[in-house]
Backbone bond lengths (Angstrom), bond angles and torsions (degrees), N, CA, C in turn:
res aa  C-N    CA-C-N  psi(-1)  N-CA   C-N-CA  omega(-1)  CA-C   N-CA-C  phi
1 A - - - 1.384 - - 1.593 114.27 -
2 E 1.426 109.69 -45.42 1.454 116.11 -176.98 1.491 112.37 -68.27
3 A 1.359 120.12 -32.91 1.439 123.62 -175.21 1.569 103.63 -74.98
4 L 1.412 121.49 -40.06 1.392 124.82 175.47 1.542 110.66 -54.64
5 Q 1.298 110.37 -50.05 1.514 117.68 -172.56 1.652 105.43 -64.08
6 E 1.368 114.14 -40.10 1.581 110.55 177.79 1.517 112.31 -62.69
7 T 1.315 117.20 -39.27 1.381 124.57 -178.80 1.487 109.66 -62.59
8 L 1.345 123.87 -45.06 1.385 130.65 177.00 1.509 110.97 -63.09
9 D 1.458 117.03 -43.10 1.429 114.82 -179.32 1.417 110.89 -68.77
10 R 1.348 123.80 -32.95 1.500 122.77 174.99 1.549 112.77 -61.39
11 S 1.374 112.29 -46.47 1.408 123.23 171.04 1.536 118.66 -42.19
12 Y 1.467 106.31 -54.68 1.422 117.05 175.82 1.484 119.35 -62.63
13 A 1.316 111.81 -36.63 1.542 120.42 -172.53 1.622 98.46 -74.01
14 M 1.372 127.73 -32.81 1.365 122.71 -178.26 1.524 112.58 -61.06
15 F 1.263 117.38 -33.97 1.524 120.56 173.49 1.590 110.81 -89.31
16 A 1.293 123.59 -28.42 1.336 115.08 -179.22 1.444 122.28 -74.69
17 V 1.366 119.50 -20.64 1.437 123.10 174.97 1.531 110.44 -66.39
18 P 1.390 123.75 -54.08 1.375 118.60 175.22 1.478 119.97 -67.06
19 L 1.307 113.55 -29.00 1.586 117.43 172.55 1.515 109.48 -64.10
20 T 1.316 118.07 -41.89 1.481 120.39 172.94 1.495 113.77 -57.31
21 R 1.278 116.87 -46.23 1.535 116.95 173.73 1.481 117.08 -60.58
22 L 1.411 115.41 -41.12 1.511 120.94 173.89 1.493 110.34 -57.59
23 R 1.281 121.66 -46.65 1.380 125.31 177.27 1.620 113.03 -55.33
24 A 1.387 108.50 -54.41 1.459 116.49 -178.65 1.624 112.49 -61.77
25 A 1.307 115.05 -29.08 1.518 119.54 170.22 1.483 115.18 -76.88
26 G 1.324 116.99 0.21 1.507 122.29 -175.73 1.493 119.65 69.85
27 K 1.382 113.92 23.40 1.416 117.45 -177.13 1.520 112.60 -92.48
28 L 1.396 116.40 -12.14 1.432 120.69 -177.17 1.591 109.74 -126.45
29 L 1.273 116.34 140.38 1.475 118.20 171.98 1.555 113.74 -56.28
30 K 1.254 120.65 149.58 1.335 126.03 177.91 1.535 112.08 -87.50
31 T 1.252 120.92 14.70 1.472 122.80 -175.74 1.456 115.31 -75.48
32 V 1.413 114.96 -27.13 1.523 120.76 177.93 1.394 105.54 -126.71
33 K 1.388 117.76 137.05 1.493 127.60 -179.88 1.584 105.18 -69.33
34 A 1.345 109.09 144.55 1.439 114.41 -178.92 1.490 114.01 -60.53
35 E 1.338 116.93 -35.21 1.450 124.27 173.29 1.451 115.02 -53.84
36 I 1.283 119.65 -42.06 1.456 127.16 179.57 1.548 108.39 -70.37
37 L 1.266 116.22 -49.88 1.542 117.61 175.93 1.492 108.93 -65.71
38 A 1.211 128.61 -32.78 1.369 130.68 171.76 1.587 113.30 -58.21
39 R 1.263 114.90 -45.13 1.435 121.55 179.00 1.645 107.54 -64.34
40 H 1.312 115.61 -43.67 1.448 115.10 175.42 1.415 117.76 -64.67
41 M 1.367 120.90 -34.31 1.374 123.96 177.75 1.593 109.21 -70.01
42 A 1.219 119.78 -38.91 1.499 123.00 179.17 1.467 105.45 -64.22
43 H 1.391 124.03 -44.75 1.397 124.87 -178.24 1.516 109.28 -66.21
44 D 1.426 116.79 -35.11 1.452 118.18 178.36 1.512 112.18 -60.75
45 V 1.391 113.91 -45.54 1.417 120.84 -175.25 1.576 108.53 -61.66
46 S 1.358 111.04 -46.76 1.408 119.52 178.54 1.563 119.71 -58.76
47 G 1.367 108.76 -42.31 1.487 114.97 174.84 1.383 113.32 -71.39
48 S 1.319 119.80 -36.58 1.569 120.80 176.93 1.507 109.68 -66.20
49 L 1.373 114.71 -34.36 1.490 111.86 176.96 1.460 111.73 -71.03
50 Q 1.279 122.60 -38.91 1.402 125.96 -174.77 1.588 107.59 -65.53
51 H 1.331 110.87 -42.49 1.402 116.26 -179.33 1.508 116.47 -64.55
52 C 1.406 111.24 -41.68 1.510 120.79 176.29 1.408 111.86 -60.69
53 L 1.434 115.52 -44.18 1.525 121.23 -178.37 1.546 107.28 -62.28
54 M 1.311 118.71 -49.96 1.598 122.64 -177.36 1.476 108.53 -56.86
55 E 1.359 115.19 -37.73 1.517 111.67 -179.32 1.518 114.15 -93.11
56 R 1.341 112.89 5.65 1.521 118.35 -172.30 1.314 112.90 44.34
57 G 1.418 113.82 52.27 1.601 125.83 176.36 1.519 109.70 -76.43
58 S 1.248 112.97 158.27 1.443 121.39 176.99 1.564 114.73 -78.41
59 E 1.277 113.84 156.04 1.418 121.57 176.23 1.560 112.89 -44.03
60 E 1.317 107.47 -46.98 1.591 116.40 -179.85 1.510 110.22 -59.34
61 K 1.295 119.04 -38.21 1.470 119.22 179.98 1.513 110.30 -73.18
62 L 1.373 120.38 -35.23 1.375 122.29 178.67 1.576 107.57 -64.01
63 R 1.296 116.67 -40.07 1.448 121.74 -177.21 1.543 112.57 -66.08
64 R 1.314 114.85 -38.07 1.445 124.65 175.95 1.509 110.26 -65.33
65 E 1.368 113.29 -42.21 1.574 114.14 -174.72 1.437 104.44 -72.77
66 I 1.389 126.05 -35.23 1.409 123.04 -177.02 1.470 110.91 -73.48
67 E 1.321 118.75 -43.76 1.408 122.68 174.22 1.581 117.21 -55.57
68 T 1.341 112.94 -40.24 1.529 120.13 178.04 1.585 102.75 -66.40
69 G 1.364 123.16 -52.46 1.337 120.04 179.79 1.556 121.46 -54.75
70 M 1.351 107.67 -44.48 1.517 112.94 179.71 1.549 111.39 -65.40
71 A 1.313 113.16 -43.60 1.453 116.35 178.94 1.642 115.45 -62.53
72 L 1.271 108.79 -35.64 1.568 111.01 176.34 1.476 113.50 -71.43
73 L 1.382 115.08 -39.92 1.457 118.64 -179.75 1.598 108.89 -68.07
74 V 1.160 115.69 -46.21 1.584 113.97 174.20 1.313 115.06 -64.03
75 A 1.375 123.00 -37.63 1.510 125.72 -178.99 1.658 105.91 -59.12
76 G 1.342 114.31 -33.65 1.366 111.39 -178.16 1.525 120.49 -70.84
77 V 1.323 113.15 -17.86 1.456 116.62 168.75 1.518 117.51 -125.19
78 A 1.401 113.48 22.69 1.437 118.49 173.45 1.526 112.74 -77.79
79 K 1.182 122.73 160.46 1.448 131.15 173.12 1.629 102.28 -66.06
80 D 1.246 111.61 151.42 1.477 116.82 -178.08 1.450 113.19 -52.69
81 G 1.329 123.00 -38.83 1.529 123.53 -177.41 1.458 112.66 -64.40
82 D 1.248 114.99 -27.16 1.605 117.95 -176.16 1.460 112.64 -97.35
83 R 1.399 116.09 -17.88 1.470 115.59 176.33 1.394 122.80 -52.15
84 P 1.311 117.01 -55.22 1.552 120.49 178.82 1.497 113.68 -53.02
85 R 1.340 120.34 -45.41 1.378 124.32 179.77 1.585 112.96 -61.99
86 L 1.343 117.16 -37.69 1.389 123.29 -174.15 1.694 105.53 -77.22
87 L 1.337 116.37 -31.63 1.392 119.93 173.10 1.441 113.33 -69.10
88 R 1.412 116.79 -38.56 1.487 120.41 174.27 1.543 110.85 -61.18
89 L 1.215 116.44 -41.39 1.430 127.33 175.13 1.373 115.13 -54.91
90 A 1.389 112.79 -47.67 1.491 120.55 178.46 1.494 109.87 -66.14
91 S 1.273 121.27 -48.35 1.379 125.50 170.53 1.570 124.31 -47.79
92 A 1.464 100.54 -43.62 1.472 106.51 178.68 1.538 111.20 -75.59
93 A 1.248 117.86 -31.01 1.487 122.44 179.68 1.480 109.14 -67.83
94 S 1.250 121.88 -34.86 1.468 127.18 -168.30 1.544 106.63 -91.68
95 G 1.295 117.05 -5.20 1.507 123.22 172.54 1.631 108.85 82.75
96 E 1.294 115.84 5.31 1.435 115.36 179.72 1.640 113.66 -77.29
């Protein structure tokens, strides 16, 4: 359990650092802590990978799934000016 927690902590930190920078630059709303958003991003990547492996999906499908998830998560806490662009990116990545 300790090794798994250490792995998860590293995964969360990978996202928390750039999210903290985006918040400091005023690009993200301060309604959600960067650490919480980072955890959701890490879970999104993990879930997308598991889903793609179960379906024997392509690397391209995995990339699209991750891009869609990331864009949707960030759009939820992005400033109003960036939100439409992120939603368009999510839509394009998902093939909708």
